[in-house]
BAKOL-254264 format. One record per residue (C-alpha): z, y, x; residue in one letter; residue number from 0. Coordinates in Angstrom, 1 decimal. Each point is the difference from the previous one (the first is absolute). Layout:
N
ATOM  Z  Y  X  A  NUM .
...
END
This chain:
498
ATOM  -4.0  18.4  -13.6  M  0 .
ATOM  -3.1  0.4  1.5  R  1 .
ATOM  -1.8  -3.1  1.7  L  2 .
ATOM  -3.7  -0.5  1.3  P  3 .
ATOM  -2.1  -2.2  -1.9  I  4 .
ATOM  -0.1  -2.3  2.8  S  5 .
ATOM  4.1  -0.3  0.3  T  6 .
ATOM  -0.7  -0.7  -3.8  L  7 .
ATOM  -2.3  -2.9  0.3  R  8 .
ATOM  2.6  -1.3  2.8  R  9 .
ATOM  2.6  0.1  -2.8  R  10 .
ATOM  -2.0  -2.0  -2.1  F  11 .
ATOM  -1.2  -2.6  2.5  T  12 .
ATOM  3.8  -0.5  0.6  R  13 .
ATOM  0.9  -0.7  -3.4  A  14 .
ATOM  0.4  -3.9  0.3  A  15 .
ATOM  3.0  1.1  2.2  A  16 .
ATOM  2.1  2.3  -2.8  L  17 .
ATOM  2.0  -1.3  -2.6  P  18 .
ATOM  -1.8  -1.6  -2.4  A  19 .
ATOM  0.2  2.3  -2.7  V  20 .
ATOM  -2.1  2.8  2.6  F  21 .
ATOM  -2.1  -2.9  0.6  A  22 .
ATOM  -1.1  -0.2  -3.4  A  23 .
ATOM  -0.8  3.6  0.0  V  24 .
ATOM  -1.8  0.5  3.0  F  25 .
ATOM  -2.1  -2.9  -0.7  A  26 .
ATOM  -1.2  1.0  -3.3  A  27 .
ATOM  -3.9  1.0  -0.5  V  28 .
ATOM  -0.5  3.1  1.2  F  29 .
ATOM  -2.0  3.2  -2.5  G  30 .
ATOM  -1.7  2.8  0.9  S  31 .
ATOM  -0.2  3.1  -2.7  A  32 .
ATOM  -3.6  0.1  -1.2  S  33 .
ATOM  -2.0  2.5  2.3  A  34 .
ATOM  -3.6  -0.1  0.9  P  35 .
ATOM  -0.4  -1.5  3.6  A  36 .
ATOM  -1.8  2.2  2.2  A  37 .
ATOM  -3.4  -1.2  1.4  A  38 .
ATOM  -0.8  -0.4  3.0  D  39 .
ATOM  -1.2  3.3  1.3  G  40 .
ATOM  1.3  1.8  -2.7  S  41 .
ATOM  2.3  3.2  1.2  D  42 .
ATOM  1.8  -0.6  -3.0  Q  43 .
ATOM  4.1  -0.3  0.2  V  44 .
ATOM  1.5  -2.6  -2.2  V  45 .
ATOM  3.7  -1.1  0.3  M  46 .
ATOM  1.1  -3.7  -1.0  R  47 .
ATOM  3.8  -0.9  -1.0  F  48 .
ATOM  0.9  -3.6  1.7  E  49 .
ATOM  3.0  -0.7  -2.6  T  50 .
ATOM  0.9  -3.0  -1.5  A  51 .
ATOM  -0.8  -0.6  -3.6  K  52 .
ATOM  3.4  -1.2  -0.6  T  53 .
ATOM  3.0  -0.1  2.1  Y  54 .
ATOM  3.4  -2.0  -0.6  V  55 .
ATOM  2.9  2.9  0.6  M  56 .
ATOM  3.2  -2.2  -0.1  Y  57 .
ATOM  1.0  -3.4  -1.5  N  58 .
ATOM  1.8  0.0  -3.7  A  59 .
ATOM  3.2  -1.7  1.5  D  60 .
ATOM  0.6  3.1  2.5  E  61 .
ATOM  0.1  2.5  -2.4  G  62 .
ATOM  1.7  3.5  0.7  A  63 .
ATOM  0.6  -1.6  3.8  R  64 .
ATOM  -3.8  0.1  0.7  A  65 .
ATOM  -1.3  2.4  2.4  S  66 .
ATOM  -3.7  0.2  0.9  N  67 .
ATOM  -1.8  2.7  1.9  D  68 .
ATOM  -3.3  -1.8  1.1  D  69 .
ATOM  -2.5  0.9  -2.7  F  70 .
ATOM  -2.9  1.5  2.0  V  71 .
ATOM  -2.7  2.3  -1.2  V  72 .
ATOM  -3.0  0.0  2.5  P  73 .
ATOM  -2.9  2.5  -0.3  V  74 .
ATOM  -3.1  -1.5  1.9  Y  75 .
ATOM  -2.8  2.4  1.0  V  76 .
ATOM  -3.6  -2.0  -0.8  E  77 .
ATOM  -1.7  -0.2  3.3  R  78 .
ATOM  -3.2  1.9  0.1  S  79 .
ATOM  -2.7  1.4  2.6  K  80 .
ATOM  0.2  3.5  -0.3  G  81 .
ATOM  2.7  0.5  -2.1  A  82 .
ATOM  2.9  2.5  0.6  E  83 .
ATOM  4.0  -0.8  0.2  P  84 .
ATOM  1.6  0.3  -3.6  A  85 .
ATOM  1.5  3.6  0.1  R  86 .
ATOM  3.5  0.5  -1.4  N  87 .
ATOM  0.5  -3.4  -1.4  V  88 .
ATOM  3.2  0.2  -2.2  R  89 .
ATOM  1.1  -3.2  -2.3  V  90 .
ATOM  2.2  0.7  -3.3  V  91 .
ATOM  2.0  -3.0  -1.5  V  92 .
ATOM  1.2  -0.4  -2.8  D  93 .
ATOM  2.9  -2.4  -0.5  A  94 .
ATOM  1.2  1.0  -3.7  S  95 .
ATOM  -1.4  -3.6  -1.2  G  96 .
ATOM  2.6  -1.5  1.6  L  97 .
ATOM  3.0  0.6  -2.2  A  98 .
ATOM  2.2  -2.4  -1.1  G  99 .
ATOM  -1.2  -2.6  2.6  V  100 .
ATOM  1.0  2.0  3.4  A  101 .
ATOM  1.6  3.0  1.0  R  102 .
ATOM  -0.9  2.8  2.5  L  103 .
ATOM  1.8  0.1  3.2  G  104 .
ATOM  -0.1  2.8  2.9  D  105 .
ATOM  -3.0  0.3  1.5  N  106 .
ATOM  -1.2  2.5  2.4  R  107 .
ATOM  -3.6  -1.3  1.1  A  108 .
ATOM  -1.0  2.1  -2.7  C  109 .
ATOM  1.1  3.0  -2.4  K  110 .
ATOM  1.3  -0.8  -3.2  A  111 .
ATOM  0.2  1.5  -3.3  E  112 .
ATOM  1.4  -2.3  -2.3  G  113 .
ATOM  -2.2  -3.1  0.2  P  114 .
ATOM  -2.9  1.7  1.3  I  115 .
ATOM  -0.2  -0.1  3.7  Y  116 .
ATOM  -2.5  1.9  1.9  T  117 .
ATOM  -1.2  -1.3  3.7  C  118 .
ATOM  -2.0  2.1  2.6  V  119 .
ATOM  -2.0  -2.4  1.6  Y  120 .
ATOM  -2.1  3.3  2.0  G  121 .
ATOM  -3.3  -0.4  0.7  D  122 .
ATOM  -1.7  -4.2  0.6  L  123 .
ATOM  -2.4  -0.6  2.4  Q  124 .
ATOM  -3.6  -1.8  -1.2  N  125 .
ATOM  1.0  -3.6  -0.2  G  126 .
ATOM  3.5  0.4  0.8  D  127 .
ATOM  3.1  0.3  -2.2  G  128 .
ATOM  3.8  0.4  -0.3  E  129 .
ATOM  2.5  -1.3  -2.3  S  130 .
ATOM  3.6  1.4  -1.3  Y  131 .
ATOM  2.8  -1.9  -1.7  T  132 .
ATOM  0.8  2.3  -2.8  P  133 .
ATOM  2.9  -1.7  -1.8  L  134 .
ATOM  3.2  -1.9  0.5  T  135 .
ATOM  0.4  -2.1  -3.2  L  136 .
ATOM  3.7  -1.6  -1.1  L  137 .
ATOM  0.4  -2.5  -2.5  G  138 .
ATOM  1.6  0.3  -3.1  V  139 .
ATOM  2.5  -2.2  -1.8  D  140 .
ATOM  -1.4  -2.5  -2.9  G  141 .
ATOM  -3.6  0.0  0.7  V  142 .
ATOM  -1.6  -3.5  -0.6  E  143 .
ATOM  -2.7  -1.2  2.2  P  144 .
ATOM  -3.4  1.3  -1.0  G  145 .
ATOM  1.1  3.1  -0.9  D  146 .
ATOM  -2.6  2.9  1.4  S  147 .
ATOM  -1.2  3.5  0.0  G  148 .
ATOM  -2.6  1.9  1.8  S  149 .
ATOM  -0.5  2.4  2.6  V  150 .
ATOM  -2.8  2.5  -0.1  T  151 .
ATOM  -1.3  2.3  3.4  Y  152 .
ATOM  -3.1  2.4  0.2  T  153 .
ATOM  -1.1  0.7  3.3  A  154 .
ATOM  -2.2  3.4  0.5  T  155 .
ATOM  -1.7  1.5  3.0  A  156 .
ATOM  -1.2  3.5  0.2  D  157 .
ATOM  -3.5  -1.8  0.8  N  158 .
ATOM  0.0  -3.1  -1.8  A  159 .
ATOM  0.2  -1.3  -3.6  P  160 .
ATOM  3.3  -1.1  -1.2  A  161 .
ATOM  1.2  -3.1  -0.7  I  162 .
ATOM  2.2  -1.9  -2.1  T  163 .
ATOM  2.4  -3.6  0.3  G  164 .
ATOM  2.2  -1.5  -1.9  V  165 .
ATOM  2.4  -2.7  1.1  T  166 .
ATOM  2.0  -2.2  -2.2  R  167 .
ATOM  3.7  -0.4  1.2  M  168 .
ATOM  1.7  -3.1  -1.0  T  169 .
ATOM  3.3  -1.8  -0.1  V  170 .
ATOM  0.0  -3.3  1.6  G  171 .
ATOM  2.0  -2.9  0.3  G  172 .
ATOM  1.8  -1.8  0.0  P  173 .
ATOM  1.4  0.0  3.5  T  174 .
ATOM  -0.6  -3.2  1.7  L  175 .
ATOM  2.3  -1.4  2.9  S  176 .
ATOM  -0.5  -2.2  3.1  A  177 .
ATOM  2.5  -1.7  2.1  P  178 .
ATOM  -0.6  2.4  3.0  G  179 .
ATOM  0.4  -2.0  3.5  D  180 .
ATOM  -0.6  -3.5  -0.5  E  181 .
ATOM  0.3  -3.1  2.3  K  182 .
ATOM  -1.8  1.0  3.3  A  183 .
ATOM  -3.0  -2.2  1.2  V  184 .
ATOM  0.3  -0.9  4.1  S  185 .
ATOM  -2.6  -2.0  2.3  G  186 .
ATOM  -2.6  0.9  -1.9  L  187 .
ATOM  -3.3  -1.1  2.1  A  188 .
ATOM  -2.9  2.3  -0.2  P  189 .
ATOM  -2.6  -1.8  -2.5  G  190 .
ATOM  2.6  -1.9  -1.9  K  191 .
ATOM  0.6  0.5  -3.6  A  192 .
ATOM  3.3  1.0  -1.6  A  193 .
ATOM  1.3  0.6  -3.6  K  194 .
ATOM  1.9  2.7  -1.9  V  195 .
ATOM  0.9  -0.9  -3.6  T  196 .
ATOM  0.6  3.7  -1.7  P  197 .
ATOM  2.8  0.1  -2.3  R  198 .
ATOM  1.1  3.1  -2.2  L  199 .
ATOM  2.5  1.4  -2.8  A  200 .
ATOM  -0.2  2.0  -3.0  N  201 .
ATOM  3.6  1.4  0.1  N  202 .
ATOM  -0.4  2.6  -3.0  T  203 .
ATOM  -0.4  0.1  -3.4  R  204 .
ATOM  -3.5  0.3  -0.4  F  205 .
ATOM  -2.5  -2.9  0.1  P  206 .
ATOM  -3.2  0.2  1.6  T  207 .
ATOM  -2.3  0.7  -2.7  K  208 .
ATOM  -3.2  -0.6  1.6  E  209 .
ATOM  0.6  -2.7  2.7  G  210 .
ATOM  0.9  0.9  3.7  V  211 .
ATOM  -1.9  0.4  3.2  A  212 .
ATOM  0.7  -1.2  3.5  L  213 .
ATOM  -0.9  1.7  3.3  Q  214 .
ATOM  0.1  -2.0  3.4  V  215 .
ATOM  -0.4  2.0  3.3  N  216 .
ATOM  0.0  -1.9  3.4  V  217 .
ATOM  0.4  1.7  3.3  S  218 .
ATOM  -3.3  1.1  2.4  D  219 .
ATOM  -1.1  -3.5  1.8  G  220 .
ATOM  1.0  -2.2  -2.8  M  221 .
ATOM  -2.1  -0.8  -3.3  T  222 .
ATOM  0.3  -1.8  -3.5  L  223 .
ATOM  -2.1  -2.9  -1.2  T  224 .
ATOM  -1.5  1.1  -3.0  A  225 .
ATOM  0.8  -3.1  -2.3  L  226 .
ATOM  0.8  1.3  -3.4  H  227 .
ATOM  -2.4  0.9  -2.8  S  228 .
ATOM  2.3  2.6  -1.6  N  229 .
ATOM  0.6  1.6  3.6  C  230 .
ATOM  -2.4  2.7  1.2  L  231 .
ATOM  -0.2  0.5  3.7  Y  232 .
ATOM  -0.8  3.0  2.0  A  233 .
ATOM  -3.1  -1.6  2.1  G  234 .
ATOM  -1.3  -3.2  1.2  P  235 .
ATOM  3.2  -0.1  2.9  A  236 .
ATOM  2.6  1.9  -2.5  P  237 .
ATOM  3.1  1.0  1.2  T  238 .
ATOM  0.9  1.0  -3.8  S  239 .
ATOM  -0.3  -1.7  -3.1  A  240 .
ATOM  0.7  1.1  -4.0  W  241 .
ATOM  0.8  -2.7  -2.3  C  242 .
ATOM  0.4  0.6  -3.7  T  243 .
ATOM  2.0  -2.0  -2.6  F  244 .
ATOM  -0.3  0.4  -3.5  P  245 .
ATOM  3.7  -1.2  -0.4  T  246 .
ATOM  2.1  2.4  -1.5  K  247 .
ATOM  3.2  0.2  1.9  A  248 .
ATOM  2.9  -0.3  -2.1  A  249 .
ATOM  2.9  2.3  0.2  A  250 .
ATOM  2.6  -1.3  2.2  G  251 .
ATOM  -2.4  -2.8  1.5  A  252 .
ATOM  -0.8  -1.2  3.2  A  253 .
ATOM  -3.5  -1.8  1.2  Y  254 .
ATOM  -1.4  -1.7  2.8  R  255 .
ATOM  -4.1  -0.3  0.5  T  256 .
ATOM  -0.8  -3.8  -0.5  S  257 .
ATOM  -1.5  -0.3  3.5  A  258 .
ATOM  0.4  1.6  3.2  P  259 .
ATOM  -2.6  2.4  1.3  L  260 .
ATOM  -1.2  -1.0  3.8  V  261 .
ATOM  -0.2  2.3  2.9  Y  262 .
ATOM  -0.1  -0.4  3.7  K  263 .
ATOM  -0.3  2.0  3.4  V  264 .
ATOM  -3.6  0.5  1.2  D  265 .
ATOM  0.5  2.1  3.2  A  266 .
ATOM  1.0  -2.3  2.8  P  267 .
ATOM  1.9  3.1  1.7  E  268 .
ATOM  2.5  0.4  -3.0  R  269 .
ATOM  3.5  -0.5  0.5  L  270 .
ATOM  1.7  0.7  -3.5  T  271 .
ATOM  -1.7  1.0  -3.7  G  272 .
ATOM  1.2  0.4  -3.4  E  273 .
ATOM  -0.6  -1.0  -3.5  V  274 .
ATOM  0.6  2.6  -2.6  I  275 .
ATOM  0.0  -0.4  -3.9  Y  276 .
ATOM  0.4  2.3  -3.0  T  277 .
ATOM  -0.1  -0.1  -3.6  W  278 .
ATOM  -0.8  2.4  -2.5  S  279 .
ATOM  -1.0  0.1  -3.8  S  280 .
ATOM  -2.5  1.0  -1.5  P  281 .
ATOM  -2.6  -1.2  2.2  P  282 .
ATOM  -2.6  2.2  1.5  Q  283 .
ATOM  -2.2  -1.4  2.7  K  284 .
ATOM  -0.5  1.9  3.2  P  285 .
ATOM  -3.6  1.0  0.9  A  286 .
ATOM  -0.3  -2.0  3.2  D  287 .
ATOM  0.5  -3.2  -1.4  H  288 .
ATOM  -3.1  -1.8  -0.5  T  289 .
ATOM  0.1  -3.6  1.2  V  290 .
ATOM  1.0  -2.3  -2.5  R  291 .
ATOM  2.0  -3.2  0.5  G  292 .
ATOM  -1.7  -3.2  -0.7  T  293 .
ATOM  2.8  -2.5  -0.8  G  294 .
ATOM  2.1  -0.7  -3.0  A  295 .
ATOM  1.7  3.3  -1.4  P  296 .
ATOM  3.9  0.3  0.7  L  297 .
ATOM  1.9  0.3  -2.6  T  298 .
ATOM  4.1  1.3  -0.4  L  299 .
ATOM  2.8  -2.3  -0.6  I  300 .
ATOM  3.0  0.9  -1.5  R  301 .
ATOM  3.1  -0.4  2.1  T  302 .
ATOM  3.7  0.3  -0.2  A  303 .
ATOM  1.1  3.9  0.0  K  304 .
ATOM  0.0  1.7  3.1  Q  305 .
ATOM  2.0  3.0  1.1  P  306 .
ATOM  -2.6  1.5  1.9  F  307 .
ATOM  -0.1  3.6  0.9  G  308 .
ATOM  -2.7  0.6  2.7  D  309 .
ATOM  -3.4  1.5  -1.1  S  310 .
ATOM  -1.9  -2.2  2.6  H  311 .
ATOM  0.3  -3.8  1.5  G  312 .
ATOM  -0.4  0.0  3.8  R  313 .
ATOM  -0.5  -3.0  2.2  V  314 .
ATOM  0.4  0.3  3.8  G  315 .
ATOM  -2.4  -1.7  2.3  V  316 .
ATOM  0.6  -0.6  3.6  T  317 .
ATOM  -2.7  -2.1  1.7  T  318 .
ATOM  -0.2  -2.6  3.2  T  319 .
ATOM  -1.8  2.7  2.1  V  320 .
ATOM  1.9  1.4  2.6  Q  321 .
ATOM  0.0  3.0  2.5  V  322 .
ATOM  0.9  -1.6  3.4  D  323 .
ATOM  1.8  3.1  2.4  Y  324 .
ATOM  0.3  -0.8  3.6  R  325 .
ATOM  2.0  2.6  2.2  P  326 .
ATOM  -1.6  2.2  2.2  V  327 .
ATOM  2.5  0.0  3.5  T  328 .
ATOM  -0.5  1.6  3.4  A  329 .
ATOM  2.5  0.3  3.1  T  330 .
ATOM  2.3  2.5  0.4  V  331 .
ATOM  -1.0  1.1  3.7  R  332 .
ATOM  1.0  2.5  2.1  G  333 .
ATOM  2.9  1.7  2.7  R  334 .
ATOM  4.0  0.0  -1.1  V  335 .
ATOM  0.0  3.8  -1.5  G  336 .
ATOM  -3.5  0.0  -1.4  D  337 .
ATOM  -1.3  0.5  -3.8  T  338 .
ATOM  -2.7  -1.7  -0.7  V  339 .
ATOM  -2.3  -1.1  -3.0  K  340 .
ATOM  -0.2  -3.3  -1.3  V  341 .
ATOM  -2.4  -0.8  -2.9  R  342 .
ATOM  1.6  -2.4  -2.4  L  343 .
ATOM  -1.0  -1.1  -3.8  G  344 .
ATOM  -2.3  -2.9  -1.6  V  345 .
ATOM  -3.2  -1.4  -0.2  D  346 .
ATOM  -1.0  -0.8  -3.7  D  347 .
ATOM  -1.9  -3.3  0.3  L  348 .
ATOM  -0.9  -0.3  -3.8  G  349 .
ATOM  -1.5  -1.2  -1.7  P  350 .
ATOM  1.8  1.1  -2.8  G  351 .
ATOM  -0.1  4.0  -0.8  R  352 .
ATOM  2.9  1.9  -1.1  V  353 .
ATOM  -0.7  2.5  -2.8  L  354 .
ATOM  1.4  2.0  -1.8  G  355 .
ATOM  4.1  -0.2  -0.8  D  356 .
ATOM  -0.1  -3.2  2.0  E  357 .
ATOM  2.7  0.1  2.9  D  358 .
ATOM  -1.6  0.4  3.3  T  359 .
ATOM  2.7  -1.2  2.0  G  360 .
ATOM  1.3  1.3  3.2  R  361 .
ATOM  0.9  -0.8  3.7  F  362 .
ATOM  3.2  0.0  1.3  E  363 .
ATOM  1.0  1.0  4.1  V  364 .
ATOM  3.1  -1.1  2.0  V  365 .
ATOM  -0.9  2.0  3.0  P  366 .
ATOM  1.0  -2.0  4.0  P  367 .
ATOM  3.8  0.2  1.0  E  368 .
ATOM  -0.4  3.2  2.6  G  369 .
ATOM  -1.9  2.3  -1.9  T  370 .
ATOM  0.2  2.8  -2.7  T  371 .
ATOM  -2.2  0.6  -2.8  V  372 .
ATOM  -0.3  4.1  0.3  T  373 .
ATOM  -2.5  0.4  -3.0  S  374 .
ATOM  -2.5  -1.6  -2.2  V  375 .
ATOM  -2.2  3.1  -0.8  P  376 .
ATOM  -2.7  -0.2  -2.7  Y  377 .
ATOM  -2.5  2.9  -1.7  T  378 .
ATOM  -0.6  0.3  -4.0  F  379 .
ATOM  -1.9  2.2  -1.5  E  380 .
ATOM  -0.2  2.4  3.3  G  381 .
ATOM  4.0  0.1  0.3  D  382 .
ATOM  1.7  -2.5  1.7  G  383 .
ATOM  3.2  -1.3  0.9  G  384 .
ATOM  2.2  -1.7  2.8  K  385 .
ATOM  0.8  -3.6  -2.2  W  386 .
ATOM  -2.7  -2.0  -1.3  A  387 .
ATOM  2.7  -3.0  -0.5  C  388 .
ATOM  3.6  -0.1  -1.1  A  389 .
ATOM  2.2  -0.2  2.9  R  390 .
ATOM  3.2  -2.9  0.6  P  391 .
ATOM  3.2  1.0  -1.7  K  392 .
ATOM  1.3  -1.6  2.9  R  393 .
ATOM  -0.7  -0.7  3.9  P  394 .
ATOM  -2.3  -3.2  0.4  G  395 .
ATOM  -1.5  0.3  -3.3  G  396 .
ATOM  -3.5  0.3  -1.4  A  397 .
ATOM  -2.3  2.9  -0.4  F  398 .
ATOM  -1.3  -0.6  -3.6  V  399 .
ATOM  -3.8  1.4  -0.2  C  400 .
ATOM  -1.3  -0.1  -3.8  E  401 .
ATOM  -3.7  0.0  0.5  I  402 .
ATOM  -0.8  0.8  -3.5  G  403 .
ATOM  2.0  3.3  0.2  N  404 .
ATOM  -1.6  3.3  0.3  D  405 .
ATOM  1.3  0.2  3.9  R  406 .
ATOM  -2.9  -2.6  0.8  F  407 .
ATOM  -2.6  1.5  -2.1  Y  408 .
ATOM  -2.2  1.2  2.8  E  409 .
ATOM  0.5  -3.4  2.1  V  410 .
ATOM  -0.2  -2.2  -2.7  R  411 .
ATOM  -3.0  -2.5  -0.1  H  412 .
ATOM  -0.1  -2.9  -3.0  E  413 .
ATOM  -2.0  -2.8  1.5  G  414 .
ATOM  0.6  1.6  3.6  G  415 .
ATOM  2.5  0.9  2.4  T  416 .
ATOM  3.0  2.6  -0.9  T  417 .
ATOM  1.9  1.0  3.0  A  418 .
ATOM  1.9  3.1  1.3  I  419 .
ATOM  1.2  1.5  2.9  D  420 .
ATOM  4.1  -1.0  0.9  F  421 .
ATOM  1.4  2.4  2.7  H  422 .
ATOM  2.4  -2.0  2.2  I  423 .
ATOM  2.3  0.9  2.9  R  424 .
ATOM  0.6  -2.4  2.6  I  425 .
ATOM  3.9  0.3  0.7  D  426 .
ATOM  0.7  -3.1  2.7  R  427 .
ATOM  -1.8  -3.0  1.3  Q  428 .
ATOM  0.9  -2.9  -1.8  V  429 .
ATOM  -1.6  -3.0  1.0  P  430 .
ATOM  -1.9  -2.0  -2.7  G  431 .
ATOM  1.1  2.4  -2.6  A  432 .
ATOM  -2.4  -0.4  -3.1  K  433 .
ATOM  -0.3  1.6  -3.3  G  434 .
ATOM  -1.7  -1.3  -3.1  A  435 .
ATOM  -1.8  1.1  -2.6  I  436 .
ATOM  -0.4  -1.8  -3.6  R  437 .
ATOM  -2.7  0.5  -2.8  T  438 .
ATOM  0.5  -0.8  -3.3  Y  439 .
ATOM  -1.9  0.4  -4.0  N  440 .
ATOM  0.7  -2.1  -2.6  P  441 .
ATOM  -3.7  -1.4  0.2  Y  442 .
ATOM  0.5  -1.5  3.4  D  443 .
ATOM  0.2  -3.7  -0.2  R  444 .
ATOM  -1.0  -0.8  3.6  T  445 .
ATOM  3.7  0.9  2.2  P  446 .
ATOM  -0.8  -1.7  2.7  G  447 .
ATOM  -1.5  3.4  1.5  N  448 .
ATOM  2.5  2.3  -1.4  D  449 .
ATOM  2.4  0.9  2.8  I  450 .
ATOM  -1.2  1.1  3.8  A  451 .
ATOM  2.3  1.1  2.9  S  452 .
ATOM  -0.3  3.4  1.6  I  453 .
ATOM  1.0  0.0  3.5  P  454 .
ATOM  1.4  2.0  2.7  L  455 .
ATOM  -1.5  0.7  3.4  E  456 .
ATOM  2.1  2.1  1.7  A  457 .
ATOM  -0.3  1.5  3.4  S  458 .
ATOM  2.8  1.9  2.1  P  459 .
ATOM  0.0  4.0  -0.6  A  460 .
ATOM  -1.5  1.7  2.8  P  461 .
ATOM  2.7  1.2  2.8  W  462 .
ATOM  -0.5  3.8  -1.0  Y  463 .
ATOM  0.9  -1.4  -4.0  R  464 .
ATOM  3.0  -1.9  1.2  R  465 .
ATOM  1.3  3.0  2.3  V  466 .
ATOM  -0.1  2.6  -2.9  L  467 .
ATOM  1.8  -2.7  -2.4  R  468 .
ATOM  3.2  2.0  -1.4  P  469 .
ATOM  1.9  -2.4  1.9  E  470 .
ATOM  -1.5  0.4  3.4  S  471 .
ATOM  0.4  3.7  -0.4  L  472 .
ATOM  3.2  -0.2  -0.8  V  473 .
ATOM  0.9  -1.8  3.1  S  474 .
ATOM  -2.1  2.1  2.3  A  475 .
ATOM  2.0  3.4  -1.6  T  476 .
ATOM  3.3  -2.1  1.0  V  477 .
ATOM  -1.2  -1.2  3.7  L  478 .
ATOM  -1.3  3.8  0.4  A  479 .
ATOM  3.7  1.5  -1.1  V  480 .
ATOM  1.6  -2.7  2.4  V  481 .
ATOM  -2.1  0.9  2.9  A  482 .
ATOM  0.8  3.9  -0.8  G  483 .
ATOM  3.4  -0.8  0.1  V  484 .
ATOM  0.0  -1.7  3.4  L  485 .
ATOM  -2.2  2.5  1.9  L  486 .
ATOM  2.8  2.5  -1.4  H  487 .
ATOM  2.8  -1.7  1.2  A  488 .
ATOM  -2.0  -0.4  3.6  R  489 .
ATOM  -0.5  3.6  0.2  R  490 .
ATOM  3.6  1.0  -0.6  R  491 .
ATOM  1.1  -2.3  2.9  R  492 .
ATOM  -2.3  1.2  2.4  R  493 .
ATOM  1.0  3.6  -0.8  G  494 .
ATOM  3.8  -1.0  0.3  T  495 .
ATOM  -0.6  -1.5  3.5  A  496 .
ATOM  -1.8  2.9  1.1  A  497 .
END
């Protein structure tokens, strides 16, 4: 698969969100094939690889079940003033060195002849690059952690020196498990500290020969406290920590950290967040974790055996911050027979902000007695429809308007007013009639302003509308027929008398 260099870099920065084995892979130190860098002002075209020196293909306990097609071979053209693009770049990847430690599956990204893959990168602009994922790596039964082979690759171009690179491809392991979703934390005020104690289980037949590593990540708007000297943190206000332990986790054993990690919510508008941690072996530090903790080191304490089967531990967090919704309402005003537009919706009073996949809530509308909602039209991406809200299943029920739905995309305003026109027909006068509008979201903790009325002010229909009503037309027709019959009878009597 062909990928732009910018895409590749995004994948590296997201390594912490991958399973532990892949996080270790992308966190590896990157090496470049030896090639002279073009001096500033030179018109020489120079290429380089941006590939990992070592790459963990799969964990030993996965055996033949393992499959991995994430190994990338990026080629970059050194930026140089006056240099032209690298013409007709091709990369030949030799995977024959993986015999016994990995099988090669079908991969259509590059042309294959046995274990040799040829990838056509085309012309690469000065200062730009491309990448391919040329290999589908399948596991082998009977391997041990640390078993390895090598993959070599050579890039050529019509107008640049060839470059060659080598990556050592290893079998990792064992797979370390975590408990998955743990007890959630609710009511955490911004600025207040909370704690999480990571736990792990090695439910494989392999001990960890080189110790273990723990990576902890928190959501944006949250930070970790840099407490432990065997942990490296990503920056002075870190959202990620990398901790190493010399402990060789025994096969079938379970552990927890000797002390919790401390985190807090910093963003005053944050409603929810999460803490996610993963374990890996052998430890390989992410490059952007550079701040060392100053306190006592964490250790691992052995616990009773655990049946953990997830790749991560996760603690969901709900804060004390609220999003206060207030109804936007109006009066249904007009004459009987009119269809009027009434704008209804919600005012988002904050102070929190709904983000990502958090529930944006809804509003519900019950129209006044004596009226009928004929449509709630909307537009979306230049198209539209008649009903932005779900209609009630029975008369007198509520129209339910989910404001996170695409049908509200054109009118939705986080932190402002989200409202839409209801087309309401006034069927009859009902003195004192009122409908209702109610707002809802799971973060609204001020219920006193969630409900408002929708008054009806209906005037009588004009005389011509009353005359033209079907029942009036029927009465007029009957009267005309009766008058015609009487007139005809009168004329007959006059004729007979003459």
